[in-house]
VEXFIMAR-566667 format. One record per atom (N, C-alpha, C): residue number from 1; residue in three letters; atom name; x, y, z. Coordinates in steps of 0.02 Angstrom, whole numbers. Atoms other than C-alpha are relative to their C-alpha. Last residue first. Layout:
# VEXFIMAR-566667
(site NUM; "ALA"; "CA"; (X; Y; Z)),
...
***
This chain:
# VEXFIMAR-566667
(site 76; "UNK"; "N"; (63; -25; 22)),
(site 76; "UNK"; "CA"; (2420; 7397; -57)),
(site 76; "UNK"; "C"; (-32; 65; -42)),
(site 75; "UNK"; "N"; (9; -67; -51)),
(site 75; "UNK"; "CA"; (2587; 7371; -51)),
(site 75; "UNK"; "C"; (-62; 23; -32)),
(site 74; "UNK"; "N"; (59; -61; 40)),
(site 74; "UNK"; "CA"; (2609; 7202; -67)),
(site 74; "UNK"; "C"; (-12; 29; -10)),
(site 73; "UNK"; "N"; (48; -32; -5)),
(site 73; "UNK"; "CA"; (2758; 7109; 57)),
(site 73; "UNK"; "C"; (-35; 31; -54)),
(site 72; "UNK"; "N"; (7; -22; 71)),
(site 72; "UNK"; "CA"; (2861; 6952; 28)),
(site 72; "UNK"; "C"; (-72; 64; 13)),
(site 71; "UNK"; "N"; (48; -36; -5)),
(site 71; "UNK"; "CA"; (2968; 6927; 173)),
(site 71; "UNK"; "C"; (-22; 34; -74)),
(site 70; "UNK"; "N"; (20; -58; 54)),
(site 70; "UNK"; "CA"; (3116; 6832; 179)),
(site 70; "UNK"; "C"; (-63; -1; 12)),
(site 69; "UNK"; "N"; (68; -26; 7)),
(site 69; "UNK"; "CA"; (3205; 6797; 340)),
(site 69; "UNK"; "C"; (-15; 35; -25)),
(site 68; "UNK"; "N"; (19; -64; 35)),
(site 68; "UNK"; "CA"; (3398; 6737; 348)),
(site 68; "UNK"; "C"; (-71; -40; -47)),
(site 67; "UNK"; "N"; (-24; -49; -55)),
(site 67; "UNK"; "CA"; (3480; 6598; 471)),
(site 67; "UNK"; "C"; (-37; 73; -40)),
(site 66; "UNK"; "N"; (-54; -17; -25)),
(site 66; "UNK"; "CA"; (3481; 6483; 331)),
(site 66; "UNK"; "C"; (33; 47; 54)),
(site 65; "UNK"; "N"; (-27; 43; 26)),
(site 65; "UNK"; "CA"; (3320; 6512; 261)),
(site 65; "UNK"; "C"; (57; 7; 3)),
(site 64; "UNK"; "N"; (-68; 16; -21)),
(site 64; "UNK"; "CA"; (3166; 6560; 351)),
(site 64; "UNK"; "C"; (36; -22; -31)),
(site 63; "UNK"; "N"; (-31; 111; -6)),
(site 63; "UNK"; "CA"; (2983; 6589; 273)),
(site 63; "UNK"; "C"; (80; 36; 19)),
(site 62; "UNK"; "N"; (-57; 36; -55)),
(site 62; "UNK"; "CA"; (2873; 6729; 263)),
(site 62; "UNK"; "C"; (35; -62; 22)),
(site 61; "UNK"; "N"; (-48; 28; -13)),
(site 61; "UNK"; "CA"; (2758; 6777; 108)),
(site 61; "UNK"; "C"; (64; 1; 63)),
(site 60; "UNK"; "N"; (17; 68; 58)),
(site 60; "UNK"; "CA"; (2621; 6869; 33)),
(site 60; "UNK"; "C"; (21; -59; 37)),
(site 59; "UNK"; "N"; (-81; 15; -13)),
(site 59; "UNK"; "CA"; (2628; 7018; 200)),
(site 59; "UNK"; "C"; (-26; -92; -39)),
(site 58; "UNK"; "N"; (22; 63; -7)),
(site 58; "UNK"; "CA"; (2491; 7114; 117)),
(site 58; "UNK"; "C"; (76; -25; 16)),
(site 57; "UNK"; "N"; (-23; 37; 57)),
(site 57; "UNK"; "CA"; (2498; 7313; 150)),
(site 57; "UNK"; "C"; (-21; -63; 18)),
(site 56; "UNK"; "N"; (47; 9; 46)),
(site 56; "UNK"; "CA"; (2364; 7380; 271)),
(site 56; "UNK"; "C"; (28; -49; -57)),
(site 55; "UNK"; "N"; (3; -24; 48)),
(site 55; "UNK"; "CA"; (2489; 7460; 377)),
(site 55; "UNK"; "C"; (-69; -3; -72)),
(site 54; "UNK"; "N"; (-34; -57; -26)),
(site 54; "UNK"; "CA"; (2484; 7417; 552)),
(site 54; "UNK"; "C"; (-28; 23; -42)),
(site 53; "UNK"; "N"; (73; -21; -18)),
(site 53; "UNK"; "CA"; (2414; 7241; 496)),
(site 53; "UNK"; "C"; (-13; 76; 17)),
(site 52; "UNK"; "N"; (54; 16; 48)),
(site 52; "UNK"; "CA"; (2556; 7218; 376)),
(site 52; "UNK"; "C"; (-60; 12; 23)),
(site 51; "UNK"; "N"; (-45; -69; 51)),
(site 51; "UNK"; "CA"; (2700; 7308; 506)),
(site 51; "UNK"; "C"; (-85; -12; -37)),
(site 50; "UNK"; "N"; (31; -58; -5)),
(site 50; "UNK"; "CA"; (2632; 7194; 632)),
(site 50; "UNK"; "C"; (-8; 51; -45)),
(site 49; "UNK"; "N"; (62; 26; -4)),
(site 49; "UNK"; "CA"; (2677; 7025; 529)),
(site 49; "UNK"; "C"; (-53; 85; 22)),
(site 48; "UNK"; "N"; (9; -20; 52)),
(site 48; "UNK"; "CA"; (2841; 7138; 477)),
(site 48; "UNK"; "C"; (-102; -46; 22)),
(site 47; "UNK"; "N"; (7; -71; 17)),
(site 47; "UNK"; "CA"; (2872; 7151; 661)),
(site 47; "UNK"; "C"; (-20; 0; -55)),
(site 46; "UNK"; "N"; (96; -25; -11)),
(site 46; "UNK"; "CA"; (2835; 6977; 692)),
(site 46; "UNK"; "C"; (-1; 64; 17)),
(site 45; "UNK"; "N"; (58; 56; 62)),
(site 45; "UNK"; "CA"; (2947; 6894; 576)),
(site 45; "UNK"; "C"; (-48; 34; 41)),
(site 44; "UNK"; "N"; (16; -30; 31)),
(site 44; "UNK"; "CA"; (3090; 7038; 611)),
(site 44; "UNK"; "C"; (-69; -16; -20)),
(site 43; "UNK"; "N"; (40; -32; -29)),
(site 43; "UNK"; "CA"; (3125; 6979; 790)),
(site 43; "UNK"; "C"; (-29; 18; -87)),
(site 42; "UNK"; "N"; (81; 31; 11)),
(site 42; "UNK"; "CA"; (3219; 6861; 695)),
(site 42; "UNK"; "C"; (-34; 10; 42)),
(site 41; "UNK"; "N"; (31; -13; -56)),
(site 41; "UNK"; "CA"; (3349; 6986; 643)),
(site 41; "UNK"; "C"; (-48; -46; 12)),
(site 40; "UNK"; "N"; (-33; 57; -37)),
(site 40; "UNK"; "CA"; (3422; 6929; 474)),
(site 40; "UNK"; "C"; (-6; -4; 86)),
(site 39; "UNK"; "N"; (-7; -29; -48)),
(site 39; "UNK"; "CA"; (3323; 7012; 346)),
(site 39; "UNK"; "C"; (36; -73; 51)),
(site 38; "UNK"; "N"; (-57; 48; -29)),
(site 38; "UNK"; "CA"; (3282; 6984; 184)),
(site 38; "UNK"; "C"; (52; 54; 65)),
(site 37; "UNK"; "N"; (-43; -21; -49)),
(site 37; "UNK"; "CA"; (3152; 7095; 108)),
(site 37; "UNK"; "C"; (33; -50; 30)),
(site 36; "UNK"; "N"; (-31; 63; -41)),
(site 36; "UNK"; "CA"; (3051; 7068; -46)),
(site 36; "UNK"; "C"; (60; -3; 19)),
(site 35; "UNK"; "N"; (-55; -16; -9)),
(site 35; "UNK"; "CA"; (2941; 7191; -113)),
(site 35; "UNK"; "C"; (-1; -40; 28)),
(site 34; "UNK"; "N"; (-50; 31; -53)),
(site 34; "UNK"; "CA"; (2796; 7182; -220)),
(site 34; "UNK"; "C"; (55; 5; 21)),
(site 33; "UNK"; "N"; (-48; 49; 13)),
(site 33; "UNK"; "CA"; (2679; 7281; -332)),
(site 33; "UNK"; "C"; (38; -52; 82)),
(site 32; "UNK"; "N"; (-8; 75; 32)),
(site 32; "UNK"; "CA"; (2495; 7304; -305)),
(site 32; "UNK"; "C"; (78; -40; -2)),
(site 31; "UNK"; "N"; (47; 55; -41)),
(site 31; "UNK"; "CA"; (2503; 7484; -269)),
(site 31; "UNK"; "C"; (16; -58; -49)),
(site 30; "UNK"; "N"; (88; -18; 20)),
(site 30; "UNK"; "CA"; (2641; 7579; -350)),
(site 30; "UNK"; "C"; (-46; -49; 9)),
(site 29; "UNK"; "N"; (61; 46; 34)),
(site 29; "UNK"; "CA"; (2812; 7553; -281)),
(site 29; "UNK"; "C"; (-83; 39; -6)),
(site 28; "UNK"; "N"; (-3; 10; 37)),
(site 28; "UNK"; "CA"; (2906; 7716; -196)),
(site 28; "UNK"; "C"; (-18; -47; -63)),
(site 27; "UNK"; "N"; (28; -66; 40)),
(site 27; "UNK"; "CA"; (2820; 7719; -51)),
(site 27; "UNK"; "C"; (35; 23; -71)),
(site 26; "UNK"; "N"; (58; -8; -24)),
(site 26; "UNK"; "CA"; (2862; 7537; -3)),
(site 26; "UNK"; "C"; (-36; 48; -31)),
(site 25; "UNK"; "N"; (-2; 50; 66)),
(site 25; "UNK"; "CA"; (3066; 7550; -8)),
(site 25; "UNK"; "C"; (-80; -1; -21)),
(site 24; "UNK"; "N"; (-11; -41; 48)),
(site 24; "UNK"; "CA"; (3021; 7680; 123)),
(site 24; "UNK"; "C"; (16; 10; -63)),
(site 23; "UNK"; "N"; (50; -51; 17)),
(site 23; "UNK"; "CA"; (2936; 7559; 229)),
(site 23; "UNK"; "C"; (9; 78; -36)),
(site 22; "UNK"; "N"; (45; 20; 33)),
(site 22; "UNK"; "CA"; (3042; 7424; 204)),
(site 22; "UNK"; "C"; (-46; 52; -4)),
(site 21; "UNK"; "N"; (-23; 30; 69)),
(site 21; "UNK"; "CA"; (3198; 7533; 261)),
(site 21; "UNK"; "C"; (-77; -31; -31)),
(site 20; "UNK"; "N"; (-23; -75; 37)),
(site 20; "UNK"; "CA"; (3100; 7593; 429)),
(site 20; "UNK"; "C"; (-19; -14; -81)),
(site 19; "UNK"; "N"; (72; -54; 44)),
(site 19; "UNK"; "CA"; (3034; 7388; 430)),
(site 19; "UNK"; "C"; (2; 96; -36)),
(site 18; "UNK"; "N"; (27; 23; 76)),
(site 18; "UNK"; "CA"; (3220; 7330; 422)),
(site 18; "UNK"; "C"; (-87; 12; 0)),
(site 17; "UNK"; "N"; (-36; -32; 57)),
(site 17; "UNK"; "CA"; (3280; 7478; 555)),
(site 17; "UNK"; "C"; (-40; -45; -64)),
(site 16; "UNK"; "N"; (63; -5; 46)),
(site 16; "UNK"; "CA"; (3162; 7430; 687)),
(site 16; "UNK"; "C"; (13; 22; -72)),
(site 15; "UNK"; "N"; (71; -36; 3)),
(site 15; "UNK"; "CA"; (3235; 7329; 728)),
(site 15; "UNK"; "C"; (16; 42; 35)),
(site 14; "UNK"; "N"; (17; 9; -59)),
(site 14; "UNK"; "CA"; (3427; 7259; 690)),
(site 14; "UNK"; "C"; (-61; 66; 4)),
(site 13; "UNK"; "N"; (31; -53; -45)),
(site 13; "UNK"; "CA"; (3515; 7277; 540)),
(site 13; "UNK"; "C"; (-42; -31; 48)),
(site 12; "UNK"; "N"; (-49; -40; -87)),
(site 12; "UNK"; "CA"; (3642; 7137; 520)),
(site 12; "UNK"; "C"; (-42; 79; 14)),
(site 11; "UNK"; "N"; (-30; 40; -18)),
(site 11; "UNK"; "CA"; (3545; 7089; 326)),
(site 11; "UNK"; "C"; (69; 35; 38)),
(site 10; "UNK"; "N"; (13; -7; -43)),
(site 10; "UNK"; "CA"; (3407; 7190; 273)),
(site 10; "UNK"; "C"; (62; -3; 48)),
(site 9; "UNK"; "N"; (-64; 59; -50)),
(site 9; "UNK"; "CA"; (3420; 7170; 84)),
(site 9; "UNK"; "C"; (28; 61; 81)),
(site 8; "UNK"; "N"; (-29; -29; -74)),
(site 8; "UNK"; "CA"; (3286; 7235; 20)),
(site 8; "UNK"; "C"; (51; -8; 28)),
(site 7; "UNK"; "N"; (-48; 1; -57)),
(site 7; "UNK"; "CA"; (3213; 7214; -144)),
(site 7; "UNK"; "C"; (61; 36; 25)),
(site 6; "UNK"; "N"; (-46; -22; -69)),
(site 6; "UNK"; "CA"; (3105; 7273; -270)),
(site 6; "UNK"; "C"; (14; -56; 47)),
(site 5; "UNK"; "N"; (-1; -65; 34)),
(site 5; "UNK"; "CA"; (2957; 7212; -411)),
(site 5; "UNK"; "C"; (61; 27; 29)),
(site 4; "UNK"; "N"; (-20; -50; -39)),
(site 4; "UNK"; "CA"; (2940; 7038; -343)),
(site 4; "UNK"; "C"; (8; 50; -31)),
(site 3; "UNK"; "N"; (-53; -67; -1)),
(site 3; "UNK"; "CA"; (2915; 6862; -396)),
(site 3; "UNK"; "C"; (-33; 50; 29)),
(site 2; "UNK"; "N"; (39; -43; 53)),
(site 2; "UNK"; "CA"; (2865; 6724; -292)),
(site 2; "UNK"; "C"; (34; 49; -36)),
(site 1; "UNK"; "N"; (-50; -85; -5)),
(site 1; "UNK"; "CA"; (2989; 6614; -242)),
(site 1; "UNK"; "C"; (-51; 14; -19)),
***
């Protein structure tokens, strides 16, 4: 698991809430910092891929473990 600067627990939240919360969290980070998101919504995998493409932020990692999805997003 890579290092990260801030963690967002979006477990139990359904689309689009994990993305909206991530957007808010990223806005408080400096460029180059990394946000780790934990979500339980299976749809969040595609959502974060699309989010990264649309916003220019970098999706460093996307993994699933025990029904939880982990994402590392690096702020552009």
